[in-house]
C-alpha positions, 0 to 999 in steps of 0.5 A: 957754197953761195959763191960757188953757185953765183960763179957757176950760174955766171959761167953757164950764162956765158956758154953757147948752150945758154945762147941756144936755149935763149934762142929756143925760148924766144920762139914761144909766144908770151901769153896774156895774164888772162890766157895764162889763167885759162891755160892753168885752169885747163892743164894745171901742170902745163910747162911749155905751151905752143900752138899746133903749127908752132910745135911742128916748127920746133920739130915736134908733133902733137899726138893724135887724140890730144885735146888742146887748151882753149885760149882767146886769140886776137885777129886783126881786121882788114881796114876798109878800102876805097869808098867804104873807107871814106864812108866809115872814116869818122866811125871808131871801129875796133881793129881787132876781133877775137877767136878761140884758139887751141894750144898744147903742152910739150907733154902732149907732143912727141919729137926730139929733146928740147934744148935746156940749160939744166944738166943731169945730176948724179943718179945716186945719193949718199946713204940715208940722205932721203930719210934725213930730209923726210924726218923734217917734214912732220915738224913743218906740218906737211906730208910728203907723197911719192907719186907719178907727176905729169909734164916732166914735173919733178915735184910741187908744194901746196901750202893750202893742202900742206902737201909736198909731192915728189915724182916717185920715178926719179932716181935717188939723187934727183929725188933728194934734190927735188925734196930739198927744193920743195922743202924750201918752198914749204919753209920760205914761200907760204902765204906771207911771201910777197915775191914772184914765182921767179924769186921763189924758184931761185931761192928754192933751188939755191937752198936745194943746192946748198943742202945737197952740197952739205949732204955730199951730193953735187947738184951743180949741173942741174941747179946752175941751169935751173937758177939761171933759167928763172933769174936770167943772166949771170950778173942778175942772178948773182945779185939776187942770190946775194940779196936772198942769201940770209933766207937761203942759208936759214932755210938750208940750215933748218933742213940740214940740221933737222929744224934746229937753227938755234944750235951754235954751229948753225948760228955761227954759219948764219953770222959768217954769211953776213 
């Protein structure tokens, strides 16, 4: 299954749809660390952020009444000319000043669908699959809430609150896949995890893919694009999937075997994975 995941990601990142998504993503400004903190403080569920004019350039319009998130934007100062430049040439003047600018999340805009590397997975799930995953949650010390989430977010996991949330509006297939993804975060990405968000998302979606395959639910169309969007090009993603293989399989085994990773089938499965 991990081999199929690697091959699927590599095929996707050779496609024209992937190139189109990369061109689209390149049009988004890269915000500084401090501005990222400002954005998340004002809009914790922000996903894709751009200025008013930038959204118009992408064919979308900020809805009337939406309040933008304040960030700090640099403004280049005009260099003095002529006699003024001669008089001030020995002074160390800043070349930048700063102003408050407003940016908006995609959820605050209307317009055509944005390019995305992820496809849709089956809407239905085999019987009792959601219940099987929910049965694991108490042993992890977490609770699960099915609620309305904003910004197109399907789920999230909070170790501080020991809580997993899943968008209740999802159909059964995506709901199972999302719960598998968030369970992986619960198992693998607690306070002791030292990797970045890119690695955490790659691992969580890889676990979700393996779990879904074991449950008879094919998440390939969604998972390949999701992993690639966090890991980058196919070869890069493939190497990282291999490096995280043991962690991915161990978490998948814990989820799909109701927490019993010491049973002989699971032990043999992990040993065979190298």
